N, C-alpha and C positions, 0 to 999 in steps of 0.2 A: 474649536469649541468656544462658545461665547464666554465672556468674563462673568464672574459671580461677585456681585457687589458685597455679599455678606461674608466672604472668606477673608482670612487674614492675609494681607499682602506681604510678599517676600521681595526684599530689595534685590536688584540686579547686582551680583558681586562685582565690584569694580575691578578686581584682579583677574576676572574671567572675560571681560568685555572683548579684548582682542581675540581671544580664543573663539568666542561665540561668533564674532563677525568673520573671522578667517574660515571657520567651519561652514558658515552660510555661503561664503564666497567661493567655495569649492564646487558650487553648483554648475551644471551645464548651462550655457546660454547661446543663443543664436549667434554664430560667427564669433563666439567668445567676446561679445560686446560688453558683458557684465553690466547690464543696464539697471543697477540698483544703488540705492543709498540707504544709510541707516542713521537713525537718531536715537541716542541712548537717553532714557529718562530714568529717574530713581527706581521706578518699579516696573519698567517695561522697555522693550526695544521696538522701535517703529521701523517698518520696511517701507521704503518709498521707491517709486519708479523714477528713473533718470531719463527723461525724454531726449536729452542731448545725445544719448547713445542708441536711440531707436533707428532701425534701418529705414532708408527712404521708401522701400517697397512695403513697409509695415505701417500703412497709414492709420489703421485702427488700433495699433499698438498690441495686436494679438500675440505676436512672437515675443515682444518685450514682456508682456504679462506672464506668458508661459515660463520665460526665463526667470522672472521674479518669483513665480510660484515655486520653482525649483530651489531658489535661494531660501524661501520660506521653509521648505522641508529641511534644508540644511541647518537653519537656525533652530528649528524644533529638535533636530537630532542633537545639536550641541547642548540644548537645555536638558535633554534626557541624560546626556553624559554627566551632567552635574548632579543627577539624582532627583530631578524634579519633573513633574508633568507639565508640558508647555500649555498655556492657556492662550488661544488665538482668537482675536477679534478681527474678522475679515472684513475689509472695506468698511471701516468703522465710521467714517465721516463722508457721506456722499458729496458734500460741498468741497472736499479736498481730494480730488480723484487720484492725485499722485500718492496719497497715503493708502497703501494696499493692505497693511495688516499691523496690528499691535500685539506683540507677544510678551506675556508675563510668565512668571514662575508660579506654578500651582502647587499641588500636594507633593510631598516628598515620596519618591518611589524609586527603588534601585533600578539602574539600567539593566536591561535584559541582555542575554548573550547574543541574540540576533542583532540588537542595536549596537552592541560593542563591535561585532564583526563588520557592520556597515561603516562605523566610524573608522575602523582600521583600514577599510578599503578605499576611503575617500581620496587619500593621496595618490593612488594609482588608477582610480576611475577616470576614464577619458572617453571622448567621442572618437570612435574608431573608424578611420577612413582607409586604413591599410589592410594588410593580408590577415585573414583569419586562419587559425589552425584547422586541420582536417578533423572531422568527427562531429557527432551530435552534441546537443546540450547535455549537461549532467542530468541523470535520471531525476525526474520530479521537479526540476528547476522551473520549467515553463509554468506548471500549475501553481507553484509558489509565487511566481511573478504576477500571475493573473490574480491571485488572492491579494497581493500587495496593491494592485491597481484598485480592486474593489474596496479595500480598506480606506482608500483616499477618495472614494466616490466616483471612480472611473472604471473603464473596462479595457482589457487588453485582448483584442481579438486576433486569433491566429488566421493568417491568410492561407488558403488552400494552395498547395505547391503547384498545381497545374492551372486550372481555369481561373481561379481567383488571382493568382500571381500574374498571369498574362494580362488580365484586365488592369490590374494595378500598375504594371510596368508600362502599359500603353498610356495611362493617364499621367504618370510621372514623366515619361519621355516627352509627351506633348507639352506639358508645363515647362519642362526644361528648355525645349526649343523656343518657346515664347520668351522665356527669361533671357536666353542668349541675345535676343534682339531688344531687350529692355535696357535703355541707357541708365535708368535709376538703379537697376539690379547690378549692372556692371560697375557703376560708381561705388555701390556698397561693397562689392567684392574688392575693388582696388583699395578702398579706405581701410578695410578690416583684414587684409592679408599682410604678412610681414616677410621681408626678404631674409635670406640666410644671414645670420650674424646680427640681426636686429634684436635689441634687448628689451623691446616693448613688453609690458606685462598684460597686454590685452590683444585681441585679434587672433587670427589663425596663423601660426608660424609656418615657414616653408617646410619644416619637418613633419607637418601634419596634413599636407596635401601633395598630390602627385603633379608632375609637370605636364602630364597628358591626361585628358579626360576620357580615356578609352572605357568602353563598356566591358566589364569582366563577367564571366559566367555566373549567373545567378545574382548579380549585384544590380540593384536599381541605379538609375542614372543619378549621379551626385552633382552638386554645384561645381561649376568650373572655376575654382579659386585661382587657377594659374592664368587664365585669359591669354594664353600663348606667350607668356613672358619667360617661360623656362625657369621659374623660381622653385617649383615644388621639388622636394627631395624624397618624397614618400614612394615606396613600392606598393602599389595598390592591387597587385595580382593575387595569385594564390587560390585556395579552395573557396567555394561559395559559402555564404553564411548558412548557419544551421536552421534558422527560422526567420520568417518575416511576420511581423505583427503590426497592428494599428491600435494606437491609444485613442480611446473614445470618451467623450463626456456626454451627460444627458442633454445638455443644452449647448449654446454657443455664444455666451456672453462673458463679461469680464470675470465673474465669479467662476465660470466653467474654465476659463483660461488659467486662472490661478490654481484651480483644482488639477488641471492637466499637468501643470508644472510640478506640483507636489507629487502626483502619482509617478510622473516621469523620473524624478530624482530617486524616489523610493525604489522603483524598479531597477534603475541603473546601479544604485548603490548595492542592492541585494545581489544583482548579477555579478558585480565586480568581486564580491566575496568568494565567488567560485571561478574567478578569472574568465568571466564571460563579459563581453563588451558589445556595444551597439553602434552601428552607423545610423545617424539620425537624418530624417528627411522631412523637413517642414516646408521647403520652398514650393512643392506642388500644392500646398494647402493654403496659399497666401490669400486666396479670394474665396468668399462664401460660395460662389457658383461652383468652383472646383470641389470644395468640400461636400456640397450637396450631390454633385455628380458621382464622387467616389462612394458616398454613402449609398446612393441608389444602385450603382453598378455592382457593388460588392455585397449589397444587402446587409450593411452594417447596422447594429442596434444602437446607434448614437452618432454624435457629431465627431468626425475624425479630426484629431488635433496634431498627431505626430505619427510618422511611419518609422519603425525601427527594424533593422536587420541585425540579428543577434548571432554571435558565434564565439567560440573560445579563442583566446590568444595568450601567448606565454610571455610576450614582451610588450612594453608600452613606453611611450614618450609623452608625458602629460604636458599640457599647455600652461603657461604661467598665469598667475592671478595677481591682481593689484593688492597691496598690503592694506590691512584694516585702517590705517591712518588716512588713506586716500578715499575711504568709503564712508566715514562717519561725519555727519554734519553736527555742528554745535547747536 
């Protein structure tokens, strides 16, 4: 929501800055690159993209901006926990493309119970590449998640289990085979994966990917993080996911990518309150041509930005995040 020049400005509480940044930084990001920076002003917090953390294959910065959009939702949720409505000025200065949003504190309004539950779920919310538990999603959850997406200006489209899923799986598999031959994609994977025992606070740790990229029943082809190195420690077998959905936006520009990120994080945080998690697939969507192909072949009512496979899981191993001190610019 745009700022209101006539309202009384609320200072950013100095004692809450680290909390707000840490909450924002719990967001999902492509290969856990965490491509964001923050600048704290007296009356606002600015969210900036960090192009040094952009993947080589992400020439347009689409995945980087989706990741930053997710951090923006986390920052908004942090502001809500303080009892204020976040006021967001999106892409406020076109001449400064790295400045993605300026967030200030608006009217006082108590945090709601759903928001409190999402905040409590953030520490265990994670991108799920391992085994799902057997069984369907909790009753009514998928419809709730679809409403979450709509609230952020996006759409969460359920993929039909038979015909639609087969078409989607074909597109994902073909994109994966091309990626296997892409030297830039392989270099990204090597740069952003971590060996067992590595204490890095970014990238994908060995505990979060499998040593073999085998296709499991009902699972879409995932990135081959291991690249034959035998590093992965994750067991990725087990039952298939309970649902496959595609996150869509009305258009396909920078504003839409930030919208997709906010919708994605809201959906994932809500799902995590019910111990439902998602494997995320963005690599098949890295080029506009493939996004157009998927939209046409599946008859999707918008631009596809992310594929999610959702399912219940009772245990989790979250990936590390960088501390606020490493994320704040003076």
